[in-house]
C-alpha positions as protocol buffer text, in pm:
chain_id: "A"
residue {
  index: 1
  type: MET
  ca { x: 8624 y: 10677 z: 10558 }
}
residue {
  index: 2
  type: LYS
  ca { x: 8899 y: 10424 z: 10491 }
}
residue {
  index: 3
  type: TYR
  ca { x: 9174 y: 10670 z: 10409 }
}
residue {
  index: 4
  type: GLY
  ca { x: 9541 y: 10592 z: 10365 }
}
residue {
  index: 5
  type: ILE
  ca { x: 9860 y: 10633 z: 10169 }
}
residue {
  index: 6
  type: VAL
  ca { x: 10096 y: 10397 z: 9987 }
}
residue {
  index: 7
  type: SER
  ca { x: 10385 y: 10304 z: 10214 }
}
residue {
  index: 8
  type: ARG
  ca { x: 10638 y: 10391 z: 9942 }
}
residue {
  index: 9
  type: SER
  ca { x: 10551 y: 10756 z: 9998 }
}
residue {
  index: 10
  type: TYR
  ca { x: 10779 y: 10721 z: 10299 }
}
residue {
  index: 11
  type: GLY
  ca { x: 11033 y: 10490 z: 10144 }
}
residue {
  index: 12
  type: ASN
  ca { x: 11320 y: 10666 z: 10322 }
}
residue {
  index: 13
  type: MET
  ca { x: 11176 y: 10544 z: 10654 }
}
residue {
  index: 14
  type: THR
  ca { x: 11179 y: 10197 z: 10804 }
}
residue {
  index: 15
  type: VAL
  ca { x: 10841 y: 10025 z: 10810 }
}
residue {
  index: 16
  type: THR
  ca { x: 10806 y: 10105 z: 11180 }
}
residue {
  index: 17
  type: GLU
  ca { x: 10890 y: 10472 z: 11126 }
}
residue {
  index: 18
  type: ALA
  ca { x: 10652 y: 10493 z: 10831 }
}
residue {
  index: 19
  type: ALA
  ca { x: 10369 y: 10326 z: 11021 }
}
residue {
  index: 20
  type: LYS
  ca { x: 10402 y: 10564 z: 11316 }
}
residue {
  index: 21
  type: PHE
  ca { x: 10418 y: 10867 z: 11087 }
}
residue {
  index: 22
  type: MET
  ca { x: 10116 y: 10750 z: 10889 }
}
residue {
  index: 23
  type: ARG
  ca { x: 9914 y: 10696 z: 11204 }
}
residue {
  index: 24
  type: SER
  ca { x: 10009 y: 11042 z: 11332 }
}
residue {
  index: 25
  type: LYS
  ca { x: 9865 y: 11191 z: 11013 }
}
residue {
  index: 26
  type: GLY
  ca { x: 9533 y: 11008 z: 11048 }
}
residue {
  index: 27
  type: TYR
  ca { x: 9579 y: 10733 z: 10789 }
}
residue {
  index: 28
  type: ASN
  ca { x: 9411 y: 10401 z: 10863 }
}
residue {
  index: 29
  type: CYS
  ca { x: 9502 y: 10186 z: 10562 }
}
residue {
  index: 30
  type: THR
  ca { x: 9790 y: 10136 z: 10319 }
}
residue {
  index: 31
  type: GLU
  ca { x: 9921 y: 9963 z: 10011 }
}
residue {
  index: 32
  type: LEU
  ca { x: 10235 y: 9801 z: 10154 }
}
residue {
  index: 33
  type: CYS
  ca { x: 10535 y: 9826 z: 9922 }
}
residue {
  index: 34
  type: MET
  ca { x: 10883 y: 9673 z: 9938 }
}
residue {
  index: 35
  type: THR
  ca { x: 11052 y: 10013 z: 9923 }
}
residue {
  index: 36
  type: HIS
  ca { x: 11187 y: 10061 z: 10275 }
}
residue {
  index: 37
  type: PRO
  ca { x: 11545 y: 10033 z: 10409 }
}
residue {
  index: 38
  type: ASP
  ca { x: 11441 y: 9724 z: 10609 }
}
residue {
  index: 39
  type: PHE
  ca { x: 11196 y: 9590 z: 10352 }
}
residue {
  index: 40
  type: GLY
  ca { x: 11329 y: 9615 z: 9996 }
}
residue {
  index: 41
  type: GLY
  ca { x: 11267 y: 9448 z: 9663 }
}
residue {
  index: 42
  type: TRP
  ca { x: 11062 y: 9698 z: 9463 }
}
residue {
  index: 43
  type: ALA
  ca { x: 11128 y: 9668 z: 9090 }
}
residue {
  index: 44
  type: TYR
  ca { x: 10877 y: 9877 z: 8898 }
}
residue {
  index: 45
  type: ASN
  ca { x: 10789 y: 9708 z: 8567 }
}
residue {
  index: 46
  type: GLY
  ca { x: 11031 y: 9431 z: 8654 }
}
residue {
  index: 47
  type: VAL
  ca { x: 11097 y: 9130 z: 8876 }
}
residue {
  index: 48
  type: PRO
  ca { x: 11073 y: 9202 z: 9252 }
}
residue {
  index: 49
  type: GLY
  ca { x: 11409 y: 9141 z: 9417 }
}
residue {
  index: 50
  type: ILE
  ca { x: 11277 y: 8934 z: 9705 }
}
residue {
  index: 51
  type: ASP
  ca { x: 11575 y: 8697 z: 9714 }
}
residue {
  index: 52
  type: GLU
  ca { x: 11836 y: 8971 z: 9691 }
}
residue {
  index: 53
  type: ASN
  ca { x: 11666 y: 9148 z: 9981 }
}
residue {
  index: 54
  type: GLY
  ca { x: 11603 y: 8838 z: 10189 }
}
residue {
  index: 55
  type: ILE
  ca { x: 11226 y: 8876 z: 10195 }
}
residue {
  index: 56
  type: THR
  ca { x: 11052 y: 8571 z: 10344 }
}
residue {
  index: 57
  type: LYS
  ca { x: 10694 y: 8505 z: 10439 }
}
residue {
  index: 58
  type: GLU
  ca { x: 10786 y: 8563 z: 10802 }
}
residue {
  index: 59
  type: ILE
  ca { x: 10934 y: 8906 z: 10722 }
}
residue {
  index: 60
  type: MET
  ca { x: 10629 y: 8992 z: 10512 }
}
residue {
  index: 61
  type: LYS
  ca { x: 10401 y: 8913 z: 10805 }
}
residue {
  index: 62
  type: GLU
  ca { x: 10625 y: 9102 z: 11047 }
}
residue {
  index: 63
  type: LYS
  ca { x: 10604 y: 9419 z: 10836 }
}
residue {
  index: 64
  type: ALA
  ca { x: 10230 y: 9384 z: 10782 }
}
residue {
  index: 65
  type: ASP
  ca { x: 10178 y: 9336 z: 11156 }
}
residue {
  index: 66
  type: ILE
  ca { x: 10379 y: 9651 z: 11230 }
}
residue {
  index: 67
  type: MET
  ca { x: 10125 y: 9845 z: 11024 }
}
residue {
  index: 68
  type: ARG
  ca { x: 9832 y: 9673 z: 11190 }
}
residue {
  index: 69
  type: ASP
  ca { x: 9970 y: 9734 z: 11537 }
}
residue {
  index: 70
  type: CYS
  ca { x: 9960 y: 10107 z: 11450 }
}
residue {
  index: 71
  type: GLY
  ca { x: 9595 y: 10080 z: 11348 }
}
residue {
  index: 72
  type: ILE
  ca { x: 9667 y: 10069 z: 10974 }
}
residue {
  index: 73
  type: GLU
  ca { x: 9489 y: 9810 z: 10763 }
}
residue {
  index: 74
  type: VAL
  ca { x: 9710 y: 9650 z: 10498 }
}
residue {
  index: 75
  type: THR
  ca { x: 9472 y: 9669 z: 10205 }
}
residue {
  index: 76
  type: ALA
  ca { x: 9714 y: 9535 z: 9945 }
}
residue {
  index: 77
  type: LEU
  ca { x: 10070 y: 9439 z: 9861 }
}
residue {
  index: 78
  type: GLY
  ca { x: 10201 y: 9649 z: 9573 }
}
residue {
  index: 79
  type: ILE
  ca { x: 10392 y: 9442 z: 9315 }
}
residue {
  index: 80
  type: PHE
  ca { x: 10364 y: 9640 z: 8985 }
}
residue {
  index: 81
  type: THR
  ca { x: 10549 y: 9400 z: 8761 }
}
residue {
  index: 82
  type: ASN
  ca { x: 10553 y: 9354 z: 8381 }
}
residue {
  index: 83
  type: LEU
  ca { x: 10284 y: 9118 z: 8250 }
}
residue {
  index: 84
  type: LEU
  ca { x: 10304 y: 9241 z: 7892 }
}
residue {
  index: 85
  type: SER
  ca { x: 10670 y: 9192 z: 7802 }
}
residue {
  index: 86
  type: PRO
  ca { x: 10717 y: 9023 z: 7463 }
}
residue {
  index: 87
  type: ASP
  ca { x: 11016 y: 8838 z: 7612 }
}
residue {
  index: 88
  type: ASP
  ca { x: 10861 y: 8509 z: 7724 }
}
residue {
  index: 89
  type: GLY
  ca { x: 11145 y: 8428 z: 7962 }
}
residue {
  index: 90
  type: PHE
  ca { x: 11125 y: 8765 z: 8134 }
}
residue {
  index: 91
  type: ARG
  ca { x: 10746 y: 8764 z: 8155 }
}
residue {
  index: 92
  type: ASN
  ca { x: 10750 y: 8412 z: 8298 }
}
residue {
  index: 93
  type: LYS
  ca { x: 11000 y: 8527 z: 8562 }
}
residue {
  index: 94
  type: CYS
  ca { x: 10769 y: 8816 z: 8650 }
}
residue {
  index: 95
  type: ILE
  ca { x: 10476 y: 8575 z: 8688 }
}
residue {
  index: 96
  type: GLU
  ca { x: 10680 y: 8321 z: 8885 }
}
residue {
  index: 97
  type: THR
  ca { x: 10798 y: 8586 z: 9132 }
}
residue {
  index: 98
  type: PHE
  ca { x: 10448 y: 8730 z: 9157 }
}
residue {
  index: 99
  type: VAL
  ca { x: 10321 y: 8387 z: 9262 }
}
residue {
  index: 100
  type: ARG
  ca { x: 10594 y: 8366 z: 9528 }
}
residue {
  index: 101
  type: CYS
  ca { x: 10474 y: 8704 z: 9656 }
}
residue {
  index: 102
  type: MET
  ca { x: 10124 y: 8558 z: 9669 }
}
residue {
  index: 103
  type: ASP
  ca { x: 10245 y: 8287 z: 9906 }
}
residue {
  index: 104
  type: MET
  ca { x: 10400 y: 8553 z: 10129 }
}
residue {
  index: 105
  type: ALA
  ca { x: 10086 y: 8768 z: 10117 }
}
residue {
  index: 106
  type: GLU
  ca { x: 9866 y: 8473 z: 10204 }
}
residue {
  index: 107
  type: TYR
  ca { x: 10084 y: 8395 z: 10508 }
}
residue {
  index: 108
  type: ALA
  ca { x: 10080 y: 8763 z: 10609 }
}
residue {
  index: 109
  type: GLY
  ca { x: 9702 y: 8793 z: 10576 }
}
residue {
  index: 110
  type: ILE
  ca { x: 9707 y: 9037 z: 10283 }
}
residue {
  index: 111
  type: LYS
  ca { x: 9418 y: 8965 z: 10046 }
}
residue {
  index: 112
  type: ASN
  ca { x: 9498 y: 9190 z: 9749 }
}
residue {
  index: 113
  type: LEU
  ca { x: 9806 y: 9197 z: 9527 }
}
residue {
  index: 114
  type: SER
  ca { x: 9830 y: 9489 z: 9287 }
}
residue {
  index: 115
  type: THR
  ca { x: 10000 y: 9545 z: 8956 }
}
residue {
  index: 116
  type: GLU
  ca { x: 9998 y: 9763 z: 8650 }
}
residue {
  index: 117
  type: LEU
  ca { x: 9992 y: 9595 z: 8309 }
}
residue {
  index: 118
  type: GLY
  ca { x: 10355 y: 9644 z: 8219 }
}
residue {
  index: 119
  type: PHE
  ca { x: 10515 y: 9796 z: 7911 }
}
residue {
  index: 120
  type: ARG
  ca { x: 10805 y: 9754 z: 7671 }
}
residue {
  index: 121
  type: ASP
  ca { x: 11139 y: 9920 z: 7734 }
}
residue {
  index: 122
  type: GLU
  ca { x: 11135 y: 10083 z: 7391 }
}
residue {
  index: 123
  type: TYR
  ca { x: 10788 y: 10237 z: 7413 }
}
residue {
  index: 124
  type: ARG
  ca { x: 10476 y: 10249 z: 7623 }
}
residue {
  index: 125
  type: GLY
  ca { x: 10116 y: 10247 z: 7503 }
}
residue {
  index: 126
  type: ILE
  ca { x: 9908 y: 10133 z: 7209 }
}
residue {
  index: 127
  type: THR
  ca { x: 10014 y: 10079 z: 6849 }
}
residue {
  index: 128
  type: THR
  ca { x: 9793 y: 9947 z: 6570 }
}
residue {
  index: 129
  type: GLU
  ca { x: 10042 y: 9665 z: 6516 }
}
residue {
  index: 130
  type: ASN
  ca { x: 10006 y: 9533 z: 6871 }
}
residue {
  index: 131
  type: TYR
  ca { x: 9666 y: 9663 z: 6984 }
}
residue {
  index: 132
  type: GLU
  ca { x: 9489 y: 9326 z: 6981 }
}
residue {
  index: 133
  type: SER
  ca { x: 9783 y: 9093 z: 7048 }
}
residue {
  index: 134
  type: ASP
  ca { x: 9888 y: 9290 z: 7358 }
}
residue {
  index: 135
  type: PHE
  ca { x: 9534 y: 9268 z: 7491 }
}
residue {
  index: 136
  type: ARG
  ca { x: 9535 y: 8889 z: 7442 }
}
residue {
  index: 137
  type: ARG
  ca { x: 9877 y: 8858 z: 7607 }
}
residue {
  index: 138
  type: LEU
  ca { x: 9756 y: 9048 z: 7911 }
}
residue {
  index: 139
  type: LYS
  ca { x: 9451 y: 8825 z: 7935 }
}
residue {
  index: 140
  type: GLU
  ca { x: 9678 y: 8522 z: 7937 }
}
residue {
  index: 141
  type: SER
  ca { x: 9896 y: 8669 z: 8212 }
}
residue {
  index: 142
  type: PHE
  ca { x: 9611 y: 8777 z: 8437 }
}
residue {
  index: 143
  type: THR
  ca { x: 9423 y: 8451 z: 8382 }
}
residue {
  index: 144
  type: GLU
  ca { x: 9728 y: 8254 z: 8491 }
}
residue {
  index: 145
  type: LEU
  ca { x: 9777 y: 8474 z: 8796 }
}
residue {
  index: 146
  type: GLY
  ca { x: 9405 y: 8470 z: 8868 }
}
residue {
  index: 147
  type: HIS
  ca { x: 9398 y: 8091 z: 8892 }
}
residue {
  index: 148
  type: LYS
  ca { x: 9702 y: 8089 z: 9120 }
}
residue {
  index: 149
  type: ALA
  ca { x: 9546 y: 8358 z: 9339 }
}
residue {
  index: 150
  type: LYS
  ca { x: 9214 y: 8173 z: 9356 }
}
residue {
  index: 151
  type: GLU
  ca { x: 9391 y: 7868 z: 9496 }
}
residue {
  index: 152
  type: ARG
  ca { x: 9513 y: 8091 z: 9781 }
}
residue {
  index: 153
  type: GLY
  ca { x: 9192 y: 8286 z: 9834 }
}
residue {
  index: 154
  type: LEU
  ca { x: 9348 y: 8609 z: 9704 }
}
residue {
  index: 155
  type: ASP
  ca { x: 9253 y: 8879 z: 9454 }
}
residue {
  index: 156
  type: ILE
  ca { x: 9463 y: 9037 z: 9180 }
}
residue {
  index: 157
  type: CYS
  ca { x: 9407 y: 9412 z: 9142 }
}
residue {
  index: 158
  type: VAL
  ca { x: 9463 y: 9569 z: 8799 }
}
residue {
  index: 159
  type: GLU
  ca { x: 9577 y: 9929 z: 8770 }
}
residue {
  index: 160
  type: ALA
  ca { x: 9524 y: 10043 z: 8412 }
}
residue {
  index: 161
  type: CYS
  ca { x: 9609 y: 10380 z: 8257 }
}
residue {
  index: 162
  type: ALA
  ca { x: 9539 y: 10603 z: 7957 }
}
residue {
  index: 163
  type: ILE
  ca { x: 9901 y: 10563 z: 7845 }
}
residue {
  index: 164
  type: ASP
  ca { x: 9880 y: 10182 z: 7846 }
}
residue {
  index: 165
  type: VAL
  ca { x: 9703 y: 9904 z: 7656 }
}
residue {
  index: 166
  type: ILE
  ca { x: 9385 y: 9938 z: 7864 }
}
residue {
  index: 167
  type: PRO
  ca { x: 9331 y: 10316 z: 7849 }
}
residue {
  index: 168
  type: SER
  ca { x: 8974 y: 10358 z: 7975 }
}
residue {
  index: 169
  type: ALA
  ca { x: 8727 y: 10238 z: 8235 }
}
residue {
  index: 170
  type: LYS
  ca { x: 8513 y: 10081 z: 7963 }
}
residue {
  index: 171
  type: ARG
  ca { x: 8799 y: 9875 z: 7819 }
}
residue {
  index: 172
  type: LEU
  ca { x: 8901 y: 9765 z: 8168 }
}
residue {
  index: 173
  type: ARG
  ca { x: 8549 y: 9642 z: 8235 }
}
residue {
  index: 174
  type: ASP
  ca { x: 8556 y: 9451 z: 7908 }
}
residue {
  index: 175
  type: PHE
  ca { x: 8897 y: 9303 z: 7997 }
}
residue {
  index: 176
  type: ILE
  ca { x: 8770 y: 9172 z: 8330 }
}
residue {
  index: 177
  type: GLY
  ca { x: 8447 y: 9053 z: 8170 }
}
residue {
  index: 178
  type: GLN
  ca { x: 8629 y: 8854 z: 7904 }
}
residue {
  index: 179
  type: ILE
  ca { x: 8848 y: 8682 z: 8164 }
}
residue {
  index: 180
  type: GLU
  ca { x: 8544 y: 8593 z: 8375 }
}
residue {
  index: 181
  type: LYS
  ca { x: 8353 y: 8460 z: 8075 }
}
residue {
  index: 182
  type: GLU
  ca { x: 8643 y: 8254 z: 7940 }
}
residue {
  index: 183
  type: SER
  ca { x: 8786 y: 8119 z: 8267 }
}
residue {
  index: 184
  type: GLY
  ca { x: 8519 y: 8164 z: 8530 }
}
residue {
  index: 185
  type: LEU
  ca { x: 8753 y: 8377 z: 8743 }
}
residue {
  index: 186
  type: THR
  ca { x: 8589 y: 8642 z: 8959 }
}
residue {
  index: 187
  type: ASN
  ca { x: 8899 y: 8748 z: 9153 }
}
residue {
  index: 188
  type: ILE
  ca { x: 9042 y: 8993 z: 8900 }
}
residue {
  index: 189
  type: LYS
  ca { x: 8964 y: 9325 z: 9065 }
}
residue {
  index: 190
  type: VAL
  ca { x: 9037 y: 9692 z: 8999 }
}
residue {
  index: 191
  type: LEU
  ca { x: 9285 y: 9924 z: 9163 }
}
residue {
  index: 192
  type: MET
  ca { x: 9097 y: 10233 z: 9050 }
}
residue {
  index: 193
  type: ASP
  ca { x: 9303 y: 10545 z: 8986 }
}
residue {
  index: 194
  type: MET
  ca { x: 9094 y: 10835 z: 8858 }
}
residue {
  index: 195
  type: ALA
  ca { x: 9404 y: 11019 z: 8742 }
}
residue {
  index: 196
  type: ASN
  ca { x: 9497 y: 10732 z: 8513 }
}
residue {
  index: 197
  type: PHE
  ca { x: 9170 y: 10758 z: 8321 }
}
residue {
  index: 198
  type: ILE
  ca { x: 9095 y: 11132 z: 8327 }
}
residue {
  index: 199
  type: ALA
  ca { x: 9189 y: 11172 z: 7959 }
}
residue {
  index: 200
  type: ASN
  ca { x: 8939 y: 10904 z: 7850 }
}
residue {
  index: 201
  type: SER
  ca { x: 8687 y: 10856 z: 8132 }
}
residue {
  index: 202
  type: ASP
  ca { x: 8521 y: 11115 z: 8353 }
}
residue {
  index: 203
  type: GLU
  ca { x: 8429 y: 11108 z: 8721 }
}
residue {
  index: 204
  type: ASP
  ca { x: 8097 y: 10936 z: 8639 }
}
residue {
  index: 205
  type: ASP
  ca { x: 8230 y: 10679 z: 8391 }
}
residue {
  index: 206
  type: VAL
  ca { x: 8465 y: 10506 z: 8630 }
}
residue {
  index: 207
  type: PHE
  ca { x: 8180 y: 10426 z: 8868 }
}
residue {
  index: 208
  type: LYS
  ca { x: 7937 y: 10342 z: 8586 }
}
residue {
  index: 209
  type: TYR
  ca { x: 8167 y: 10078 z: 8444 }
}
residue {
  index: 210
  type: LEU
  ca { x: 8375 y: 9956 z: 8737 }
}
residue {
  index: 211
  type: THR
  ca { x: 8191 y: 9987 z: 9070 }
}
residue {
  index: 212
  type: PRO
  ca { x: 8132 y: 9611 z: 9122 }
}
residue {
  index: 213
  type: HIS
  ca { x: 8499 y: 9535 z: 9059 }
}
residue {
  index: 214
  type: ILE
  ca { x: 8680 y: 9803 z: 9265 }
}
residue {
  index: 215
  type: ALA
  ca { x: 8899 y: 9672 z: 9548 }
}
residue {
  index: 216
  type: TYR
  ca { x: 9049 y: 10010 z: 9639 }
}
residue {
  index: 217
  type: PHE
  ca { x: 9142 y: 10351 z: 9499 }
}
residue {
  index: 218
  type: HIS
  ca { x: 9465 y: 10536 z: 9438 }
}
residue {
  index: 219
  type: GLY
  ca { x: 9440 y: 10907 z: 9508 }
}
residue {
  index: 220
  type: LYS
  ca { x: 9652 y: 11127 z: 9285 }
}
residue {
  index: 221
  type: ASP
  ca { x: 9580 y: 11387 z: 9017 }
}
residue {
  index: 222
  type: ARG
  ca { x: 9657 y: 11461 z: 8654 }
}
residue {
  index: 223
  type: LYS
  ca { x: 9585 y: 11723 z: 8393 }
}
residue {
  index: 224
  type: VAL
  ca { x: 9401 y: 11582 z: 8094 }
}
residue {
  index: 225
  type: ASN
  ca { x: 9705 y: 11609 z: 7867 }
}
residue {
  index: 226
  type: ASP
  ca { x: 9969 y: 11516 z: 8124 }
}
residue {
  index: 227
  type: CYS
  ca { x: 10174 y: 11203 z: 8078 }
}
residue {
  index: 228
  type: TYR
  ca { x: 10247 y: 11164 z: 8448 }
}
residue {
  index: 229
  type: GLY
  ca { x: 10052 y: 11227 z: 8764 }
}
residue {
  index: 230
  type: ARG
  ca { x: 10062 y: 11498 z: 9030 }
}
residue {
  index: 231
  type: ILE
  ca { x: 9960 y: 11517 z: 9394 }
}
residue {
  index: 232
  type: LEU
  ca { x: 9587 y: 11537 z: 9455 }
}
residue {
  index: 233
  type: GLY
  ca { x: 9455 y: 11887 z: 9386 }
}
residue {
  index: 234
  type: ASP
  ca { x: 9725 y: 11986 z: 9136 }
}
residue {
  index: 235
  type: GLY
  ca { x: 9545 y: 11848 z: 8830 }
}
residue {
  index: 236
  type: GLU
  ca { x: 9208 y: 11871 z: 8657 }
}
residue {
  index: 237
  type: ILE
  ca { x: 9001 y: 11603 z: 8831 }
}
residue {
  index: 238
  type: ASP
  ca { x: 8672 y: 11734 z: 8975 }
}
residue {
  index: 239
  type: TRP
  ca { x: 8728 y: 11588 z: 9320 }
}
residue {
  index: 240
  type: ALA
  ca { x: 8400 y: 11709 z: 9467 }
}
residue {
  index: 241
  type: LYS
  ca { x: 8218 y: 11522 z: 9190 }
}
residue {
  index: 242
  type: PHE
  ca { x: 8442 y: 11219 z: 9233 }
}
residue {
  index: 243
  type: PHE
  ca { x: 8383 y: 11200 z: 9608 }
}
residue {
  index: 244
  type: ALA
  ca { x: 8008 y: 11249 z: 9565 }
}
residue {
  index: 245
  type: ASN
  ca { x: 8010 y: 10934 z: 9352 }
}
residue {
  index: 246
  type: TYR
  ca { x: 8250 y: 10763 z: 9590 }
}
residue {
  index: 247
  type: PHE
  ca { x: 8018 y: 10810 z: 9888 }
}
residue {
  index: 248
  type: LYS
  ca { x: 7717 y: 10710 z: 9679 }
}
residue {
  index: 249
  type: PHE
  ca { x: 7858 y: 10392 z: 9525 }
}
residue {
  index: 250
  type: THR
  ca { x: 8172 y: 10279 z: 9714 }
}
residue {
  index: 251
  type: PRO
  ca { x: 8171 y: 10437 z: 10064 }
}
residue {
  index: 252
  type: ASP
  ca { x: 8347 y: 10142 z: 10230 }
}
residue {
  index: 253
  type: ILE
  ca { x: 8627 y: 10105 z: 9975 }
}
residue {
  index: 254
  type: PRO
  ca { x: 8976 y: 10224 z: 10083 }
}
residue {
  index: 255
  type: PHE
  ca { x: 9101 y: 10547 z: 9925 }
}
residue {
  index: 256
  type: ILE
  ca { x: 9482 y: 10540 z: 9935 }
}
residue {
  index: 257
  type: LEU
  ca { x: 9692 y: 10841 z: 9834 }
}
residue {
  index: 258
  type: GLU
  ca { x: 9979 y: 10813 z: 9589 }
}
residue {
  index: 259
  type: TYR
  ca { x: 10255 y: 11059 z: 9489 }
}
residue {
  index: 260
  type: THR
  ca { x: 10216 y: 11243 z: 9819 }
}
residue {
  index: 261
  type: ASN
  ca { x: 10531 y: 11244 z: 10032 }
}
residue {
  index: 262
  type: GLU
  ca { x: 10642 y: 11363 z: 10375 }
}
residue {
  index: 263
  type: GLU
  ca { x: 10661 y: 11727 z: 10262 }
}
residue {
  index: 264
  type: THR
  ca { x: 10316 y: 11731 z: 10096 }
}
residue {
  index: 265
  type: THR
  ca { x: 10126 y: 11510 z: 10340 }
}
residue {
  index: 266
  type: ASP
  ca { x: 9956 y: 11791 z: 10533 }
}
residue {
  index: 267
  type: ILE
  ca { x: 9847 y: 11994 z: 10232 }
}
residue {
  index: 268
  type: THR
  ca { x: 9711 y: 11683 z: 10060 }
}
residue {
  index: 269
  type: ASN
  ca { x: 9511 y: 11587 z: 10367 }
}
residue {
  index: 270
  type: GLU
  ca { x: 9370 y: 11940 z: 10384 }
}
residue {
  index: 271
  type: ARG
  ca { x: 9265 y: 11919 z: 10020 }
}
residue {
  index: 272
  type: VAL
  ca { x: 9097 y: 11581 z: 10062 }
}
residue {
  index: 273
  type: GLU
  ca { x: 8907 y: 11704 z: 10368 }
}
residue {
  index: 274
  type: LYS
  ca { x: 8788 y: 12007 z: 10171 }
}
residue {
  index: 275
  type: PHE
  ca { x: 8675 y: 11805 z: 9869 }
}
residue {
  index: 276
  type: VAL
  ca { x: 8505 y: 11543 z: 10085 }
}
residue {
  index: 277
  type: GLY
  ca { x: 8319 y: 11821 z: 10267 }
}
residue {
  index: 278
  type: LYS
  ca { x: 8202 y: 11970 z: 9936 }
}
residue {
  index: 279
  type: ALA
  ca { x: 8074 y: 11625 z: 9840 }
}
residue {
  index: 280
  type: GLY
  ca { x: 7877 y: 11600 z: 10163 }
}
residue {
  index: 281
  type: GLY
  ca { x: 8080 y: 11310 z: 10296 }
}
residue {
  index: 282
  type: LYS
  ca { x: 8257 y: 11243 z: 10624 }
}
residue {
  index: 283
  type: PHE
  ca { x: 8637 y: 11262 z: 10609 }
}
residue {
  index: 284
  type: LEU
  ca { x: 8763 y: 11084 z: 10923 }
}
């Protein structure tokens, strides 16, 4: 099983310290994030501060190679910028910086770049006033990024959520399908997070609608009526059912924990091993 954790779970550690700790806990893949003392620039729902933190393509490759030297595959680079903002100047800056991160990822040998959709400062989610126009705006953003990524042989991974403009697995499939039909792009992929859809899509739906498009998974939990996530096992996802589908449809796709930190690493690993065993799969 390709099993890992997002590097920002250990954002208090240097990349070297995080890589060694991750390897000691059995992880073999990661979503690399610019959240470390020696590798900064994370700006959730904003513009990554790569210039302010002196991030170059050489530094990107150095940090990715540190992970690889510890036996950890760098599945993706986590960007998580704002591709929905109604402020054209700000959104364009987000896209421009994302493309610069693409160049770094290409040099570092990282195929996937991941992002959420983005949201307004004043509110997050769907309104009747903006339901259709927000969807169109996101298509424009991802189409532009998709073309830029295609030139570099990269994929863009979309993480959608029940509290955002694309709140279900079915709407995400339609979103990707419309982009492919209108632009011919096939490199818009899915960062699939079961917790983000549990209010609108069950453990069967996500595989029914999205299996051909999934690049990797996030592993966290949520109660159906929660706004925010929890560590795996603290919510209402049927993980045995999820992993049964995982091993049936996507057994070679990386499953990368999120929200888990240094203090909860061991208990989360124990829970995953238990759920995987119930599903009849092989943990590590």
